[in-house]
C-alpha positions in Angstrom: 13.8 -21.9 -7.9 17.1 -21.5 -6.1 17.8 -18.0 -5.0 20.7 -16.0 -3.7 20.8 -12.6 -2.0 21.2 -11.1 -5.4 17.7 -12.4 -6.2 16.0 -10.8 -3.3 15.1 -7.2 -2.3 17.1 -5.8 0.6 15.8 -6.4 4.1 15.2 -2.7 4.7 13.1 -2.3 1.6 9.9 -0.2 2.3 6.9 1.1 0.5 6.7 4.6 -0.8 3.8 6.8 -1.8 0.8 5.5 -3.7 -0.4 7.6 -6.7 -4.1 7.8 -7.4 -5.7 9.3 -10.5 -8.8 11.1 -9.3 -11.8 12.9 -10.9 -12.4 15.5 -8.2 -9.1 16.6 -6.7 -10.5 19.1 -4.2 -13.0 16.5 -2.8 -10.3 13.9 -2.5 -7.9 16.3 -0.8 -10.6 17.1 1.7 -11.3 13.5 2.5 -7.7 12.5 3.1 -6.9 15.8 5.0 -10.0 16.3 7.1 -11.2 12.7 7.6 -8.0 10.6 7.4 -5.9 13.4 9.1 -3.1 13.5 6.5 -1.4 16.8 5.9 -1.2 18.5 2.5 2.6 18.6 1.8 2.3 20.1 -1.6 -0.5 21.2 -4.0 0.5 22.5 -7.4 -2.0 22.6 -10.3 -3.6 19.2 -10.8 -1.5 17.3 -8.3 -1.3 17.1 -4.5 1.0 15.3 -2.1 -0.4 14.2 1.3 1.4 12.6 4.2 2.8 13.6 7.6 6.0 15.2 8.8 7.3 15.6 5.3 6.9 12.0 4.4 4.6 11.4 1.4 1.9 8.8 1.6 -0.5 9.6 -1.2 -0.1 11.5 -4.5 -3.4 12.6 -6.0 -3.4 13.5 -9.7 -6.5 15.0 -11.3 -7.5 13.1 -14.4 -11.1 14.0 -15.3 -10.7 12.6 -18.8 -10.5 9.1 -17.4 -13.5 6.9 -16.6 -13.9 4.7 -13.5 -12.4 1.2 -13.9 -14.8 -1.5 -15.0 -16.1 -3.9 -12.4 -13.8 -7.0 -11.7 -10.8 -5.4 -13.3 -7.2 -5.5 -11.9 -5.9 -2.5 -10.0 -5.9 -1.3 -6.4 -7.6 -3.3 -3.7 -6.4 -1.0 -0.9 -3.6 1.3 0.2 -2.7 0.5 3.8 -1.5 3.4 6.1 0.5 2.3 9.1 0.2 4.2 12.4 2.8 4.3 15.1 0.4 3.5 18.0 -3.1 2.3 18.7 -3.9 5.7 20.1 -2.8 7.4 16.8 -4.8 4.9 14.9 -7.9 5.5 17.1 -7.6 9.2 16.5 -7.7 8.7 12.7 -10.6 6.2 12.9 -12.5 8.6 15.1 -11.9 11.5 12.6 -13.2 9.4 9.7 -16.2 8.5 11.8 -16.9 12.2 12.4 -16.3 13.5 8.9 -17.1 10.6 6.5 -18.9 7.8 8.5 -20.4 6.3 5.3 -16.9 5.4 4.0 -16.3 2.8 6.8 -16.5 -0.8 5.5 -15.2 -3.0 8.4 -12.5 -3.8 10.9 -10.4 -6.9 11.8 -7.7 -8.2 14.1 -5.2 -10.0 11.8 -3.0 -11.3 14.7 0.0 -9.3 13.4 -2.1 -6.1 13.2 -5.4 -4.3 13.9 -7.0 -2.8 10.9 -9.9 -0.6 9.9 -11.2 -0.5 6.3 -12.7 2.3 4.3 -13.7 3.2 0.7 -12.8 6.7 -0.3 -15.1 9.0 -2.2 -13.9 7.6 -5.6 -14.1 4.0 -4.6 -10.4 3.4 -3.8 -9.9 1.0 -0.9 -8.1 2.3 2.2 -6.8 0.5 5.3 -5.7 2.2 8.5 -3.8 -0.1 10.8 -1.3 -0.6 13.6 1.2 -3.5 13.9 1.8 -5.6 17.0 5.5 -6.0 17.9 7.3 -8.5 15.7 8.1 -10.7 18.6 4.3 -11.3 18.9 4.0 -12.6 15.3 4.0 -16.4 14.8 5.9 -18.0 11.9 5.8 -21.6 10.7 7.7 -23.0 7.7 8.4 -19.5 6.3 4.8 -18.3 6.6 3.4 -15.8 9.0 0.2 -16.6 10.9 -2.5 -14.1 10.0 -6.3 -14.4 10.5 -9.4 -12.2 10.2 -10.9 -12.0 13.7 -13.7 -9.7 15.0 -12.5 -6.3 16.1 -15.2 -4.1 17.7 -14.5 -0.5 16.5 -16.5 1.1 19.4 -14.5 -0.9 22.0 -11.2 -0.1 20.3 -12.1 3.7 20.4 -13.2 3.5 24.0 -9.9 1.9 25.0 -7.5 4.1 23.1 -9.1 7.5 22.4 -8.7 10.5 24.6 -8.9 14.3 24.0 -5.1 14.4 24.3 -4.7 11.7 21.6 -7.0 13.6 19.2 -5.0 16.8 19.7 -1.6 15.2 19.4 -2.2 12.5 16.8 -1.7 14.6 13.6 1.9 15.2 14.8 2.7 11.5 14.8 4.2 9.8 11.8 2.5 7.5 9.3 3.8 5.5 6.4 2.5 3.3 3.6 2.8 -0.1 5.4 1.6 -2.2 2.5 -0.2 -2.0 -0.8 -2.8 -4.7 -1.8 -3.6 -5.2 -5.5 -6.4 -6.9 -7.3 -4.9 -9.2 -10.0 -6.1 -11.8 -12.5 -4.3 -14.8 -11.1 -2.0 -15.7 -8.3 0.5 -17.8 -10.2 1.5 -14.9 -12.4 1.6 -12.6 -9.4 4.0 -15.0 -7.6 6.2 -15.3 -10.7 6.4 -11.5 -11.1 6.6 -10.2 -7.5 8.6 -13.1 -5.9 10.6 -14.7 -8.7 11.4 -11.6 -10.6 11.0 -8.5 -8.4 12.5 -10.3 -5.4 10.0 -10.2 -2.5 9.7 -13.2 -0.3 6.3 -15.0 -0.1 5.1 -14.8 3.5 1.5 -16.2 3.3 -1.0 -17.5 0.7 -4.6 -18.5 0.5 -4.3 -21.1 -2.3 -5.1 -19.6 -5.6 -6.9 -16.6 -4.1 -4.3 -14.4 -2.4 -0.6 -14.0 -1.9 1.3 -11.9 0.6 4.9 -10.9 0.1 7.6 -8.8 1.9 11.2 -8.0 2.4 13.1 -8.4 5.6 10.6 -10.6 7.5 7.7 -8.1 7.5 4.3 -9.7 7.4 3.6 -8.1 4.0 4.7 -5.1 2.0 2.4 -6.1 -0.8 -0.5 -8.5 -1.4 -2.4 -9.7 -4.4 -5.8 -11.3 -4.6 -8.4 -12.5 -7.1 -11.4 -12.0 -4.9 -13.0 -9.4 -7.3 -10.8 -9.8 -10.3 -10.2 -13.5 -11.2 -9.2 -13.8 -14.8 -8.7 -10.0 -15.3 -6.4 -9.0 -18.1 -4.3 -5.9 -18.6 -5.8 -2.6 -17.3 -7.0 0.0 -19.6 -6.4 3.7 -18.6 -8.8 4.5 -15.8 -9.3 6.4 -12.6 -7.8 4.7 -9.5 -4.3 3.4 -9.1 -1.6 5.4 -10.9 1.6 4.0 -9.5 3.0 2.0 -6.6 6.4 3.2 -5.2 8.9 0.9 -3.5 12.0 2.3 -1.7 15.3 0.3 -1.6 18.1 1.5 0.7 20.7 2.7 -1.9 21.7 3.1 -5.5 23.5 -0.3 -5.5 20.3 -2.1 -4.6 18.5 -0.1 -7.3 21.1 -1.1 -9.8 20.9 -4.8 -8.8 17.1 -4.7 -9.3 17.5 -3.2 -12.7 19.9 -5.9 -13.7 17.6 -8.6 -12.3 14.6 -7.2 -14.3 16.7 -7.0 -17.4 17.7 -10.7 -16.9 14.0 -11.6 -16.9 13.4 -9.4 -19.9 11.0 -7.2 -18.0 10.9 -3.8 -19.9 12.1 -1.1 -17.6 12.5 2.7 -17.6 15.6 3.9 -15.8 16.0 7.7 -15.3 19.1 7.4 -13.1 17.2 7.9 -9.9 14.5 5.3 -10.3 13.6 2.1 -12.1 10.0 1.7 -13.3 8.1 -1.2 -14.9 4.6 -2.6 -15.3 3.4 -5.8 -13.8 1.4 -8.4 -15.8 -1.8 -6.3 -15.3 -0.2 -3.0 -16.3 0.0 -1.7 -12.7 2.9 0.7 -12.8 5.6 0.1 -10.1 8.5 2.6 -9.5 11.5 1.6 -7.4 13.6 4.4 -5.9 16.7 4.5 -3.8 16.5 6.1 -0.4 19.9 7.8 -0.9 18.8 9.0 -4.4 15.2 10.2 -4.1 13.3 10.6 -7.3 11.2 13.6 -8.1 
């Protein structure tokens, strides 16, 4: 498919907050506040917003009427929170180890990043990671080189953790670096997220996984079929509620709306955001940085 700049998301596109539907709001707030070291930015009724420095990372919405998603269904694989430094990452990993050690599931050096993996109390995947500088990433034929190499968590903590880091880390910023989804098949994911939404494909693992980004990042989103091959549209369930994407301005938001209309993707446009569902009914909302949505 031949593309022009009008077909692609802007280079400075970024990820926004991830919304999770949860059964026990208080327990989930406690996990992400006390263990992961996010701050509660707002808590009104059945909804809470967590992040750092005023920037939202997670929105938790109480939905006790919903059941857990069935095994092997589409939805969230993990939310990946990006830390500014290895020291700040170490402080968060240490905090989870102290407050919720049973939620740790693994760690890896991905060449572009160092990552630690967890499963929160309601079985939502979580990655905490730090990026190497972009000039240390390797690209070949439009694909970024990534791998899954052993990363010893104890050595990482011994190298980067100090009392000063633990005390100062909650003041450092964090963002949603990327969102990884479980999907039914990679061909449909590529058609939707690359050909229609306008990300660039940055890496793939055959028919098992696809990594996409804007502006040459290693990936803003990923989709895999490792636990969900053949999955159809999601039924209402606990877990992923919405993925937010942030484009730089209203012009970019308008161009996206026109592109999705061209491909006959049903959208909802409230003047500040454009929302739509992917082929598995994962809700995606795109907002403009100069026109923030509520």
